[in-house]
Z-matrix of the N, CA and C atoms (Angstrom, degrees):
N
C 1 1.375
C 2 1.542 1 108.13
N 3 1.319 2 119.90 1 124.46
C 4 1.504 3 122.01 2 173.01
C 5 1.484 4 115.78 3 -65.32
N 6 1.302 5 116.16 4 145.54
C 7 1.452 6 120.56 5 -179.49
C 8 1.508 7 107.79 6 -88.50
N 9 1.356 8 121.29 7 75.57
C 10 1.330 9 126.73 8 173.56
C 11 1.468 10 117.90 9 -85.67
N 12 1.394 11 120.30 10 134.31
C 13 1.454 12 118.66 11 174.11
C 14 1.534 13 106.56 12 -57.05
N 15 1.337 14 115.03 13 143.30
C 16 1.441 15 121.50 14 -175.22
C 17 1.544 16 108.15 15 -109.86
N 18 1.310 17 119.69 16 125.49
C 19 1.416 18 124.78 17 -177.72
C 20 1.524 19 112.61 18 -117.73
N 21 1.346 20 115.02 19 131.07
C 22 1.513 21 118.99 20 175.72
C 23 1.549 22 106.47 21 -101.64
N 24 1.322 23 114.92 22 117.05
C 25 1.442 24 122.89 23 178.31
C 26 1.516 25 110.75 24 -100.14
N 27 1.335 26 117.28 25 118.89
C 28 1.513 27 125.81 26 -176.85
C 29 1.493 28 111.01 27 -117.90
N 30 1.353 29 112.34 28 108.27
C 31 1.499 30 116.86 29 -178.84
C 32 1.524 31 105.17 30 -155.09
N 33 1.355 32 114.49 31 140.37
C 34 1.548 33 115.23 32 177.90
C 35 1.430 34 112.46 33 -84.93
N 36 1.349 35 119.88 34 -3.98
C 37 1.448 36 121.25 35 170.81
C 38 1.605 37 110.66 36 -81.82
N 39 1.262 38 115.32 37 107.96
C 40 1.461 39 122.77 38 -176.83
C 41 1.582 40 109.36 39 -57.17
N 42 1.301 41 115.46 40 -48.80
C 43 1.456 42 121.28 41 -175.47
C 44 1.506 43 109.67 42 -62.10
N 45 1.335 44 116.61 43 -39.73
C 46 1.545 45 115.64 44 -178.32
C 47 1.485 46 108.98 45 -76.94
N 48 1.415 47 121.36 46 -26.85
C 49 1.416 48 122.76 47 177.49
C 50 1.549 49 107.70 48 -62.66
N 51 1.324 50 114.65 49 -44.45
C 52 1.477 51 118.79 50 -176.13
C 53 1.514 52 108.99 51 -68.60
N 54 1.286 53 118.65 52 -42.95
C 55 1.429 54 118.70 53 179.80
C 56 1.465 55 111.16 54 -65.13
N 57 1.279 56 123.10 55 -39.08
C 58 1.468 57 124.83 56 -179.43
C 59 1.533 58 108.78 57 -69.64
N 60 1.309 59 113.56 58 -39.22
C 61 1.533 60 113.07 59 177.79
C 62 1.455 61 112.58 60 -61.75
N 63 1.312 62 119.98 61 -45.63
C 64 1.485 63 120.84 62 176.71
C 65 1.384 64 114.23 63 -65.60
N 66 1.282 65 119.99 64 -41.67
C 67 1.474 66 124.15 65 -176.92
C 68 1.487 67 110.28 66 -65.03
N 69 1.335 68 117.25 67 -50.53
C 70 1.433 69 121.13 68 176.24
C 71 1.499 70 117.18 69 -60.46
N 72 1.427 71 114.20 70 -39.63
C 73 1.388 72 119.71 71 174.71
C 74 1.431 73 113.21 72 -58.87
N 75 1.363 74 112.87 73 -49.01
C 76 1.449 75 119.36 74 -179.46
C 77 1.483 76 114.67 75 -58.31
N 78 1.388 77 116.10 76 -22.20
C 79 1.470 78 121.78 77 179.03
C 80 1.537 79 114.09 78 -102.37
N 81 1.315 80 117.49 79 18.12
C 82 1.466 81 118.25 80 163.75
C 83 1.600 82 106.42 81 102.82
N 84 1.254 83 126.81 82 13.62
C 85 1.377 84 122.76 83 179.15
C 86 1.568 85 110.10 84 -108.81
N 87 1.294 86 115.84 85 148.50
C 88 1.526 87 122.74 86 162.44
C 89 1.470 88 108.37 87 -83.26
N 90 1.324 89 115.92 88 130.61
C 91 1.518 90 118.93 89 -177.05
C 92 1.454 91 111.89 90 -128.44
N 93 1.313 92 112.43 91 137.31
C 94 1.494 93 123.84 92 170.09
C 95 1.516 94 107.68 93 -120.27
N 96 1.347 95 117.69 94 142.03
C 97 1.451 96 113.63 95 -178.16
C 98 1.668 97 106.86 96 -124.41
N 99 1.364 98 110.21 97 161.42
C 100 1.440 99 120.13 98 178.50
C 101 1.518 100 106.69 99 -141.78
N 102 1.430 101 113.69 100 146.49
C 103 1.447 102 117.05 101 -178.60
C 104 1.541 103 115.81 102 -93.44
N 105 1.361 104 116.62 103 -12.36
C 106 1.402 105 118.72 104 179.21
C 107 1.516 106 107.42 105 -160.74
N 108 1.405 107 118.33 106 -175.68
C 109 1.437 108 122.78 107 -173.45
C 110 1.559 109 107.55 108 -71.53
N 111 1.320 110 118.59 109 -38.54
C 112 1.418 111 120.30 110 178.51
C 113 1.578 112 115.69 111 -57.73
N 114 1.382 113 112.68 112 -43.68
C 115 1.431 114 116.39 113 179.71
C 116 1.482 115 109.24 114 -75.44
N 117 1.404 116 120.97 115 -29.77
C 118 1.452 117 119.52 116 178.45
C 119 1.527 118 106.50 117 -63.12
N 120 1.256 119 116.70 118 -47.75
C 121 1.522 120 117.95 119 178.75
C 122 1.456 121 112.04 120 -57.34
N 123 1.270 122 120.55 121 -36.55
C 124 1.435 123 122.34 122 -179.75
C 125 1.571 124 109.50 123 -67.14
N 126 1.284 125 115.11 124 -42.54
C 127 1.494 126 121.74 125 177.53
C 128 1.557 127 110.22 126 -59.94
N 129 1.310 128 111.57 127 -43.92
C 130 1.473 129 115.76 128 -176.29
C 131 1.522 130 114.99 129 -69.67
N 132 1.395 131 114.45 130 -15.25
C 133 1.452 132 120.12 131 172.98
C 134 1.529 133 111.98 132 -73.05
N 135 1.351 134 114.40 133 -18.80
C 136 1.452 135 120.36 134 -172.05
C 137 1.579 136 109.85 135 -111.62
N 138 1.334 137 118.51 136 -27.79
C 139 1.425 138 120.18 137 -175.31
C 140 1.548 139 109.17 138 -129.40
N 141 1.325 140 114.20 139 162.92
C 142 1.440 141 121.98 140 171.63
C 143 1.470 142 112.41 141 -122.49
N 144 1.397 143 118.49 142 88.53
C 145 1.434 144 118.69 143 -172.71
C 146 1.536 145 113.21 144 -74.21
N 147 1.256 146 118.00 145 159.01
C 148 1.516 147 122.35 146 -179.86
C 149 1.601 148 105.38 147 -80.21
N 150 1.254 149 122.35 148 -27.15
C 151 1.438 150 129.80 149 -176.25
C 152 1.489 151 115.18 150 -154.06
N 153 1.295 152 118.09 151 140.81
C 154 1.473 153 124.52 152 170.63
C 155 1.456 154 109.67 153 -107.74
N 156 1.408 155 117.47 154 128.61
C 157 1.424 156 123.08 155 171.73
C 158 1.471 157 104.68 156 -105.49
N 159 1.362 158 119.81 157 115.56
C 160 1.438 159 124.38 158 -160.77
C 161 1.506 160 111.08 159 -129.01
N 162 1.383 161 116.06 160 124.97
C 163 1.410 162 117.84 161 178.60
C 164 1.550 163 110.99 162 -82.73
N 165 1.325 164 118.33 163 143.93
C 166 1.474 165 120.56 164 -176.43
C 167 1.437 166 109.95 165 -79.15
N 168 1.324 167 119.14 166 -49.43
C 169 1.499 168 124.92 167 -169.12
C 170 1.572 169 107.46 168 -83.98
N 171 1.364 170 117.51 169 89.54
C 172 1.482 171 117.87 170 -179.54
C 173 1.603 172 99.96 171 -128.60
N 174 1.294 173 113.43 172 154.56
C 175 1.472 174 116.22 173 174.34
C 176 1.573 175 109.40 174 -74.28
N 177 1.397 176 111.13 175 154.75
C 178 1.538 177 110.48 176 -179.81
C 179 1.540 178 106.45 177 78.71
N 180 1.297 179 109.92 178 -138.26
C 181 1.526 180 118.75 179 178.12
C 182 1.598 181 109.70 180 -67.45
N 183 1.280 182 120.28 181 112.07
C 184 1.557 183 119.60 182 -176.08
C 185 1.496 184 108.49 183 -87.31
N 186 1.311 185 110.85 184 176.56
C 187 1.475 186 116.66 185 -170.23
C 188 1.492 187 117.53 186 -64.14
N 189 1.379 188 116.35 187 -31.56
C 190 1.379 189 120.68 188 177.28
C 191 1.594 190 111.44 189 -66.43
N 192 1.272 191 111.58 190 -45.27
C 193 1.433 192 119.46 191 174.71
C 194 1.554 193 116.36 192 -60.34
N 195 1.267 194 113.08 193 -41.42
C 196 1.415 195 120.22 194 178.69
C 197 1.528 196 112.11 195 -69.75
N 198 1.365 197 114.91 196 -38.57
C 199 1.443 198 119.24 197 174.02
C 200 1.510 199 115.38 198 -57.35
N 201 1.395 200 112.34 199 -44.83
C 202 1.471 201 119.38 200 -178.81
C 203 1.555 202 109.19 201 -64.65
N 204 1.367 203 117.67 202 -39.60
C 205 1.434 204 123.63 203 178.64
C 206 1.532 205 112.24 204 -64.17
N 207 1.314 206 116.94 205 -46.39
C 208 1.478 207 122.75 206 179.18
C 209 1.536 208 114.14 207 -68.07
N 210 1.347 209 115.01 208 -38.18
C 211 1.431 210 118.52 209 -173.55
C 212 1.552 211 110.99 210 -67.68
N 213 1.469 212 113.92 211 -24.20
C 214 1.433 213 115.81 212 -179.65
C 215 1.518 214 108.43 213 -75.27
N 216 1.417 215 119.62 214 -15.26
C 217 1.458 216 116.42 215 -178.03
C 218 1.505 217 112.24 216 -123.33
N 219 1.327 218 121.48 217 -17.95
C 220 1.486 219 124.74 218 -168.71
C 221 1.471 220 106.76 219 -126.58
N 222 1.350 221 116.60 220 147.93
C 223 1.465 222 122.90 221 172.80
C 224 1.573 223 108.92 222 -98.95
N 225 1.291 224 122.46 223 4.07
C 226 1.436 225 120.45 224 -175.99
C 227 1.499 226 112.02 225 -61.22
N 228 1.230 227 119.57 226 135.63
C 229 1.561 228 121.36 227 178.83
C 230 1.540 229 108.53 228 -65.44
N 231 1.449 230 111.32 229 147.06
C 232 1.407 231 117.34 230 -178.94
C 233 1.596 232 108.46 231 -129.75
N 234 1.354 233 115.85 232 132.23
C 235 1.400 234 122.33 233 175.04
C 236 1.512 235 109.96 234 -116.30
N 237 1.288 236 115.60 235 115.03
C 238 1.563 237 120.32 236 -174.91
C 239 1.495 238 108.82 237 -88.73
N 240 1.333 239 113.37 238 137.18
C 241 1.488 240 122.64 239 174.20
C 242 1.558 241 105.97 240 -113.11
N 243 1.307 242 115.67 241 136.10
C 244 1.475 243 117.31 242 178.57
C 245 1.471 244 109.41 243 -159.79
N 246 1.413 245 113.35 244 154.19
C 247 1.463 246 119.81 245 171.79
C 248 1.513 247 112.74 246 -83.83
N 249 1.352 248 113.78 247 -2.19
C 250 1.511 249 116.75 248 178.71
C 251 1.463 250 107.28 249 -98.06
N 252 1.386 251 113.78 250 110.42
C 253 1.478 252 117.34 251 -172.39
C 254 1.448 253 116.08 252 -113.27
N 255 1.335 254 118.36 253 15.64
C 256 1.423 255 122.88 254 176.95
C 257 1.543 256 111.23 255 -73.78
N 258 1.458 257 114.30 256 147.42
C 259 1.432 258 116.94 257 -174.04
C 260 1.522 259 111.17 258 -56.39
N 261 1.354 260 120.80 259 -38.20
C 262 1.448 261 121.70 260 174.60
C 263 1.542 262 116.52 261 -56.87
N 264 1.388 263 112.51 262 -37.63
C 265 1.465 264 117.87 263 174.18
C 266 1.489 265 112.93 264 -62.69
N 267 1.391 266 111.04 265 -44.63
C 268 1.530 267 114.38 266 -176.97
C 269 1.585 268 110.35 267 -67.82
N 270 1.304 269 119.79 268 -40.56
C 271 1.461 270 124.21 269 172.31
C 272 1.549 271 108.45 270 -53.41
N 273 1.303 272 116.70 271 -53.88
C 274 1.504 273 117.68 272 -176.85
C 275 1.497 274 108.83 273 -57.37
N 276 1.281 275 122.51 274 -43.57
C 277 1.415 276 124.02 275 175.23
C 278 1.438 277 118.79 276 -57.99
N 279 1.362 278 114.86 277 -41.65
C 280 1.429 279 119.75 278 178.45
C 281 1.539 280 113.31 279 -72.80
N 282 1.328 281 112.30 280 -34.57
C 283 1.454 282 117.86 281 175.08
C 284 1.519 283 113.55 282 -67.32
N 285 1.237 284 117.52 283 -24.09
C 286 1.456 285 119.37 284 175.61
C 287 1.483 286 115.05 285 -75.89
N 288 1.273 287 117.65 286 -6.24
C 289 1.492 288 125.51 287 177.08
C 290 1.514 289 115.98 288 110.61
N 291 1.409 290 118.54 289 7.99
C 292 1.370 291 116.64 290 -178.03
C 293 1.558 292 109.58 291 -75.86
N 294 1.262 293 115.71 292 152.68
C 295 1.474 294 118.71 293 179.67
C 296 1.596 295 111.41 294 -86.33
N 297 1.242 296 118.09 295 -23.17
C 298 1.507 297 121.57 296 179.83
C 299 1.542 298 108.86 297 -159.43
N 300 1.357 299 113.42 298 169.07
C 301 1.495 300 119.97 299 -168.49
C 302 1.461 301 105.27 300 -148.50
N 303 1.310 302 120.30 301 124.02
C 304 1.469 303 126.17 302 -178.67
C 305 1.477 304 107.91 303 -129.91
N 306 1.474 305 112.27 304 118.86
C 307 1.457 306 117.71 305 -178.80
C 308 1.554 307 109.18 306 -74.37
N 309 1.424 308 113.48 307 148.34
C 310 1.431 309 119.63 308 171.56
C 311 1.599 310 108.18 309 -90.79
N 312 1.337 311 121.39 310 148.81
C 313 1.474 312 121.73 311 -5.65
C 314 1.583 313 111.02 312 -80.90
N 315 1.216 314 118.07 313 155.27
C 316 1.490 315 124.69 314 -175.13
C 317 1.488 316 111.50 315 -124.62
N 318 1.317 317 116.06 316 159.73
C 319 1.432 318 120.66 317 170.34
C 320 1.564 319 113.44 318 -84.49
N 321 1.280 320 118.95 319 129.81
C 322 1.482 321 119.93 320 -173.47
C 323 1.494 322 108.75 321 -54.58
N 324 1.315 323 117.43 322 -39.93
C 325 1.420 324 119.33 323 179.29
C 326 1.538 325 117.36 324 -63.45
N 327 1.355 326 112.22 325 -28.72
C 328 1.458 327 113.45 326 174.91
C 329 1.538 328 110.80 327 -75.24
N 330 1.318 329 114.18 328 -30.31
C 331 1.562 330 114.82 329 177.36
C 332 1.466 331 111.20 330 -62.58
N 333 1.448 332 112.67 331 -39.95
C 334 1.476 333 116.41 332 178.65
C 335 1.509 334 112.26 333 -63.58
N 336 1.299 335 117.16 334 -43.16
C 337 1.476 336 117.34 335 175.80
C 338 1.445 337 115.79 336 -65.47
N 339 1.343 338 117.91 337 -30.88
C 340 1.476 339 116.33 338 174.85
C 341 1.462 340 111.50 339 -72.16
N 342 1.328 341 119.42 340 -39.82
C 343 1.464 342 120.42 341 172.32
C 344 1.458 343 115.66 342 -58.93
N 345 1.298 344 116.24 343 -47.11
C 346 1.427 345 119.90 344 179.03
C 347 1.587 346 113.06 345 -58.84
N 348 1.355 347 115.66 346 -39.59
C 349 1.322 348 122.50 347 179.72
C 350 1.514 349 112.32 348 -63.30
N 351 1.349 350 116.52 349 -47.76
C 352 1.448 351 121.78 350 -179.78
C 353 1.533 352 110.41 351 -65.75
N 354 1.337 353 118.30 352 -37.90
C 355 1.580 354 117.73 353 177.97
C 356 1.477 355 112.75 354 -69.88
N 357 1.327 356 116.57 355 -27.09
C 358 1.461 357 120.54 356 177.72
C 359 1.584 358 110.75 357 -62.58
N 360 1.333 359 108.27 358 -42.05
C 361 1.547 360 119.01 359 -175.19
C 362 1.497 361 110.38 360 -78.60
N 363 1.355 362 119.07 361 -24.67
C 364 1.503 363 118.59 362 -169.93
C 365 1.520 364 106.35 363 -108.81
N 366 1.323 365 117.04 364 121.80
C 367 1.520 366 123.96 365 176.14
C 368 1.558 367 106.11 366 -60.29
N 369 1.305 368 114.10 367 138.65
C 370 1.504 369 118.61 368 174.48
C 371 1.443 370 112.11 369 -87.05
N 372 1.343 371 112.38 370 152.33
C 373 1.464 372 120.21 371 178.67
C 374 1.518 373 107.50 372 -68.54
N 375 1.391 374 114.03 373 150.18
C 376 1.461 375 118.22 374 177.59
C 377 1.582 376 112.43 375 -72.61
N 378 1.243 377 112.19 376 -25.94
C 379 1.452 378 116.09 377 178.25
C 380 1.594 379 111.18 378 -144.24
N 381 1.298 380 116.66 379 153.10
C 382 1.391 381 122.88 380 178.94
C 383 1.546 382 106.01 381 -121.89
N 384 1.301 383 114.73 382 102.45
C 385 1.451 384 116.94 383 -177.35
C 386 1.471 385 114.30 384 -93.80
N 387 1.296 386 119.85 385 139.59
C 388 1.340 387 124.00 386 173.35
C 389 1.596 388 106.36 387 -116.80
N 390 1.301 389 114.53 388 123.02
C 391 1.479 390 120.20 389 -172.23
C 392 1.475 391 112.25 390 -108.72
N 393 1.287 392 118.81 391 132.16
C 394 1.430 393 123.97 392 177.31
C 395 1.405 394 111.34 393 -151.19
N 396 1.279 395 120.45 394 126.07
C 397 1.559 396 123.63 395 -173.93
C 398 1.455 397 111.26 396 54.59
N 399 1.284 398 112.28 397 -130.28
C 400 1.504 399 118.97 398 174.14
C 401 1.434 400 117.27 399 -84.70
N 402 1.313 401 116.36 400 4.94
C 403 1.448 402 122.62 401 -175.27
C 404 1.508 403 114.17 402 -105.09
N 405 1.373 404 113.49 403 151.32
C 406 1.463 405 120.07 404 167.42
C 407 1.509 406 110.09 405 -133.86
N 408 1.265 407 122.14 406 124.79
C 409 1.423 408 125.64 407 -175.74
C 410 1.569 409 109.49 408 -111.26
N 411 1.333 410 116.08 409 119.67
C 412 1.441 411 123.51 410 -178.63
C 413 1.569 412 106.29 411 -85.13
N 414 1.305 413 116.88 412 108.09
C 415 1.570 414 119.89 413 -178.42
C 416 1.417 415 111.31 414 -72.04
N 417 1.402 416 119.47 415 -22.92
C 418 1.465 417 116.44 416 178.76
C 419 1.506 418 112.19 417 -83.22
N 420 1.305 419 120.16 418 -31.52
C 421 1.546 420 122.76 419 176.85
C 422 1.523 421 115.02 420 -95.09
N 423 1.369 422 115.25 421 -16.21
C 424 1.407 423 118.38 422 -174.86
C 425 1.548 424 110.31 423 66.15
N 426 1.449 425 114.49 424 40.61
C 427 1.364 426 117.39 425 -176.28
C 428 1.557 427 109.11 426 -118.48
N 429 1.248 428 117.80 427 135.39
C 430 1.445 429 125.71 428 -179.56
C 431 1.433 430 110.53 429 -106.41
N 432 1.385 431 121.72 430 134.38
C 433 1.437 432 122.86 431 177.29
C 434 1.537 433 110.05 432 -131.79
N 435 1.287 434 114.46 433 135.98
C 436 1.505 435 120.95 434 172.86
C 437 1.508 436 107.28 435 -105.66
N 438 1.316 437 116.30 436 99.95
C 439 1.440 438 124.75 437 -168.69
C 440 1.582 439 106.35 438 51.93
N 441 1.261 440 118.63 439 -113.46
C 442 1.574 441 116.98 440 -177.73
C 443 1.425 442 113.98 441 -96.58
N 444 1.341 443 121.54 442 6.05
C 445 1.470 444 125.74 443 -177.09
C 446 1.464 445 109.21 444 -101.72
N 447 1.341 446 117.71 445 132.29
C 448 1.426 447 124.10 446 170.37
C 449 1.488 448 111.43 447 -75.43
N 450 1.310 449 121.52 448 119.41
C 451 1.445 450 126.29 449 170.70
C 452 1.465 451 113.64 450 -84.49
N 453 1.344 452 114.52 451 116.87
C 454 1.567 453 116.11 452 -177.30
C 455 1.547 454 110.74 453 -68.75
N 456 1.328 455 111.00 454 130.18
C 457 1.460 456 120.82 455 174.57
C 458 1.602 457 109.89 456 -120.29
N 459 1.235 458 116.89 457 141.03
C 460 1.436 459 120.04 458 171.72
C 461 1.567 460 105.16 459 -74.91
N 462 1.317 461 114.35 460 167.10
C 463 1.543 462 120.86 461 -179.91
C 464 1.476 463 105.89 462 -62.03
N 465 1.301 464 119.90 463 -41.59
C 466 1.517 465 120.19 464 -173.27
C 467 1.607 466 106.47 465 -71.18
N 468 1.290 467 114.68 466 -37.57
C 469 1.535 468 115.72 467 -179.86
C 470 1.540 469 108.46 468 -63.13
N 471 1.286 470 117.06 469 -49.40
C 472 1.443 471 125.24 470 -177.76
C 473 1.481 472 108.13 471 -54.96
N 474 1.370 473 120.06 472 -50.19
C 475 1.405 474 125.82 473 -176.92
C 476 1.491 475 112.00 474 -55.72
N 477 1.328 476 111.61 475 -47.56
C 478 1.462 477 121.97 476 -179.15
C 479 1.532 478 110.04 477 -63.34
N 480 1.360 479 117.17 478 -52.32
C 481 1.421 480 121.25 479 -179.28
C 482 1.502 481 113.47 480 -60.16
N 483 1.379 482 115.89 481 -33.64
C 484 1.494 483 117.70 482 178.97
C 485 1.494 484 110.40 483 -64.27
N 486 1.368 485 117.50 484 -39.09
C 487 1.399 486 121.75 485 -175.08
C 488 1.510 487 110.10 486 -67.92
N 489 1.316 488 117.65 487 -40.37
C 490 1.501 489 124.39 488 -177.29
C 491 1.486 490 108.55 489 -72.26
N 492 1.290 491 116.29 490 -46.41
C 493 1.507 492 119.15 491 -173.47
C 494 1.523 493 111.20 492 -72.11
N 495 1.392 494 118.31 493 -23.98
C 496 1.470 495 121.78 494 -179.55
C 497 1.533 496 105.38 495 -78.31
N 498 1.356 497 118.24 496 -10.40
C 499 1.582 498 113.01 497 -179.46
C 500 1.558 499 107.51 498 -132.93
N 501 1.351 500 113.10 499 63.64
C 502 1.511 501 116.30 500 -175.50
C 503 1.528 502 109.68 501 -58.79
N 504 1.402 503 114.01 502 139.41
C 505 1.526 504 116.19 503 176.48
C 506 1.474 505 115.48 504 78.53
N 507 1.354 506 117.44 505 -4.01
C 508 1.569 507 124.35 506 -179.35
C 509 1.492 508 107.58 507 -109.64
N 510 1.334 509 113.73 508 126.01
C 511 1.443 510 122.70 509 176.25
C 512 1.547 511 112.82 510 -71.34
N 513 1.336 512 119.98 511 119.78
C 514 1.466 513 120.77 512 176.01
C 515 1.477 514 106.15 513 -105.43
N 516 1.303 515 117.49 514 135.62
C 517 1.499 516 122.91 515 177.09
C 518 1.528 517 111.56 516 -71.32
N 519 1.280 518 111.51 517 155.03
C 520 1.522 519 114.23 518 176.02
C 521 1.517 520 109.67 519 -63.60
N 522 1.320 521 117.15 520 -33.49
C 523 1.480 522 117.09 521 176.99
C 524 1.496 523 115.49 522 -63.85
N 525 1.392 524 112.06 523 -40.12
C 526 1.484 525 117.63 524 -179.87
C 527 1.562 526 108.60 525 -65.93
N 528 1.289 527 117.82 526 -42.99
C 529 1.469 528 123.04 527 -178.48
C 530 1.490 529 108.85 528 -64.90
N 531 1.352 530 116.25 529 -44.80
C 532 1.471 531 118.69 530 -179.14
C 533 1.493 532 111.42 531 -60.94
N 534 1.407 533 112.40 532 -44.56
C 535 1.477 534 112.48 533 -177.24
C 536 1.491 535 115.96 534 -69.43
N 537 1.342 536 116.13 535 -26.31
C 538 1.481 537 116.15 536 -177.07
C 539 1.617 538 109.38 537 -88.04
N 540 1.339 539 114.57 538 -20.95
C 541 1.484 540 114.45 539 176.78
C 542 1.574 541 113.10 540 -97.67
N 543 1.356 542 113.61 541 -6.20
C 544 1.485 543 114.59 542 -178.85
C 545 1.513 544 116.86 543 74.03
N 546 1.364 545 112.70 544 22.58
C 547 1.502 546 119.02 545 177.50
C 548 1.443 547 117.14 546 -111.35
N 549 1.279 548 119.54 547 -176.75
C 550 1.502 549 124.33 548 176.10
C 551 1.497 550 104.93 549 -89.30
N 552 1.416 551 113.62 550 166.66
C 553 1.466 552 119.04 551 175.57
C 554 1.554 553 109.61 552 -62.33
N 555 1.266 554 115.96 553 -42.86
C 556 1.492 555 118.64 554 -177.72
C 557 1.450 556 107.60 555 -67.27
N 558 1.317 557 122.36 556 -27.65
C 559 1.510 558 122.52 557 -179.18
C 560 1.609 559 108.38 558 -68.80
N 561 1.350 560 111.82 559 -36.36
C 562 1.443 561 117.00 560 179.56
C 563 1.537 562 110.60 561 -61.16
N 564 1.295 563 114.60 562 -45.07
C 565 1.548 564 118.54 563 175.82
C 566 1.472 565 113.20 564 -55.60
N 567 1.411 566 111.05 565 -50.93
C 568 1.468 567 115.92 566 179.80
C 569 1.568 568 114.08 567 -56.30
N 570 1.319 569 114.92 568 -45.39
C 571 1.430 570 117.78 569 -178.78
C 572 1.564 571 112.24 570 -67.02
N 573 1.277 572 118.21 571 -34.32
C 574 1.479 573 124.31 572 171.97
C 575 1.496 574 109.77 573 -55.42
N 576 1.324 575 114.43 574 -53.78
C 577 1.451 576 122.35 575 -177.20
C 578 1.490 577 111.12 576 -56.53
N 579 1.419 578 116.80 577 -43.59
C 580 1.409 579 121.38 578 179.08
C 581 1.411 580 114.74 579 -68.12
N 582 1.319 581 118.94 580 -35.27
C 583 1.536 582 124.84 581 179.30
C 584 1.584 583 107.65 582 -66.79
N 585 1.308 584 115.79 583 -45.08
C 586 1.398 585 120.31 584 -179.61
C 587 1.557 586 110.95 585 -59.49
N 588 1.227 587 118.11 586 -35.85
C 589 1.457 588 119.88 587 176.78
C 590 1.555 589 113.71 588 -66.50
N 591 1.366 590 115.58 589 -22.91
C 592 1.467 591 121.79 590 -177.28
C 593 1.566 592 109.24 591 -95.68
N 594 1.319 593 121.65 592 -25.23
C 595 1.484 594 117.33 593 -177.53
C 596 1.492 595 113.21 594 -122.47
N 597 1.266 596 123.30 595 -10.79
C 598 1.461 597 123.82 596 -177.20
C 599 1.530 598 111.08 597 -93.91
N 600 1.266 599 118.38 598 141.59
C 601 1.439 600 123.17 599 171.65
C 602 1.526 601 112.65 600 -65.98
N 603 1.375 602 113.20 601 -40.78
C 604 1.451 603 120.85 602 172.72
C 605 1.474 604 109.32 603 -132.87
N 606 1.276 605 119.03 604 96.61
C 607 1.433 606 126.75 605 -177.08
C 608 1.555 607 116.17 606 -53.49
N 609 1.382 608 114.23 607 -24.59
C 610 1.421 609 120.41 608 177.21
C 611 1.567 610 113.40 609 -79.28
N 612 1.399 611 114.05 610 -19.16
C 613 1.456 612 118.75 611 175.79
C 614 1.552 613 102.22 612 -132.51
N 615 1.349 614 116.34 613 81.41
C 616 1.479 615 122.31 614 -175.92
C 617 1.557 616 113.49 615 -70.26
N 618 1.252 617 109.97 616 136.94
C 619 1.547 618 115.93 617 176.13
C 620 1.547 619 114.07 618 -91.93
N 621 1.393 620 110.74 619 -37.36
C 622 1.477 621 115.20 620 -175.37
C 623 1.537 622 116.11 621 -100.92
N 624 1.324 623 117.54 622 -44.50
C 625 1.497 624 121.35 623 177.23
C 626 1.515 625 106.54 624 -104.11
N 627 1.335 626 113.23 625 101.07
C 628 1.423 627 119.04 626 -178.51
C 629 1.543 628 113.22 627 -109.97
N 630 1.316 629 112.79 628 151.42
C 631 1.449 630 122.33 629 179.40
C 632 1.539 631 108.10 630 -90.03
N 633 1.342 632 113.25 631 129.91
C 634 1.514 633 115.99 632 174.96
C 635 1.533 634 102.82 633 -108.53
N 636 1.399 635 115.77 634 103.63
C 637 1.443 636 119.71 635 -169.63
C 638 1.498 637 113.00 636 -53.40
N 639 1.402 638 112.71 637 130.81
C 640 1.452 639 120.75 638 178.35
C 641 1.508 640 117.87 639 75.82
N 642 1.442 641 111.33 640 -1.78
C 643 1.447 642 112.23 641 178.50
C 644 1.629 643 111.25 642 -124.92
N 645 1.278 644 119.88 643 -39.11
C 646 1.394 645 118.02 644 -179.03
C 647 1.506 646 112.50 645 154.21
N 648 1.364 647 117.18 646 -137.85
C 649 1.503 648 121.63 647 -177.59
C 650 1.538 649 110.28 648 -129.62
N 651 1.273 650 115.82 649 159.19
C 652 1.452 651 121.09 650 -174.92
C 653 1.524 652 107.33 651 -147.84
N 654 1.391 653 119.88 652 136.59
C 655 1.373 654 125.32 653 177.58
C 656 1.571 655 108.13 654 -101.24
N 657 1.347 656 114.56 655 124.87
C 658 1.460 657 121.93 656 -179.34
C 659 1.486 658 108.78 657 -113.61
N 660 1.377 659 117.81 658 109.98
C 661 1.438 660 118.56 659 174.84
C 662 1.464 661 114.97 660 -70.25
N 663 1.300 662 122.90 661 -177.46
C 664 1.456 663 121.42 662 173.93
C 665 1.468 664 113.88 663 -70.52
């Protein structure tokens, strides 16, 4: 598994989320997305990103409120995106605990530069743990633990689990998984079956690694 910085993009605009996910992934980042504050909190219970790119204007809990809430518990850097570009708005965002503030519309290249600058200043975690049930999966090491016991994974199983765990709640097609792991479509199905036997209470009724009929597979954390 490559040691890519992991970014959580939180924005209620589905089109922008997809564009940012593709653009950032094309530029070397692992990307997870969320459509609102509640989904972001759910993602953060399963992953430990290196940076959060967060929209301010969201329904319900907005980006400023979410930043304040997260800053009280987490040290992860936060870059705010907003259509409100007045100095007073920027100050409000920074006072909430954000590390940087980028007004919309923005040039994608500027976003990359801002992200790179924040990551240079922020030390990365030694491990990024995804927790689910009795298990903890270290995305950096490709290591799965069941409480205090290491669960053996083959390199193919670890590669597949890393891709799924890094995108909780997002359906990944068999073609995408095969392309990124260098295997065949049938091999993806085989690895999923083997992983289920290792992490599911009932592999025939999976809780974490679920099949999305006609589309692919999805990882659902607790």
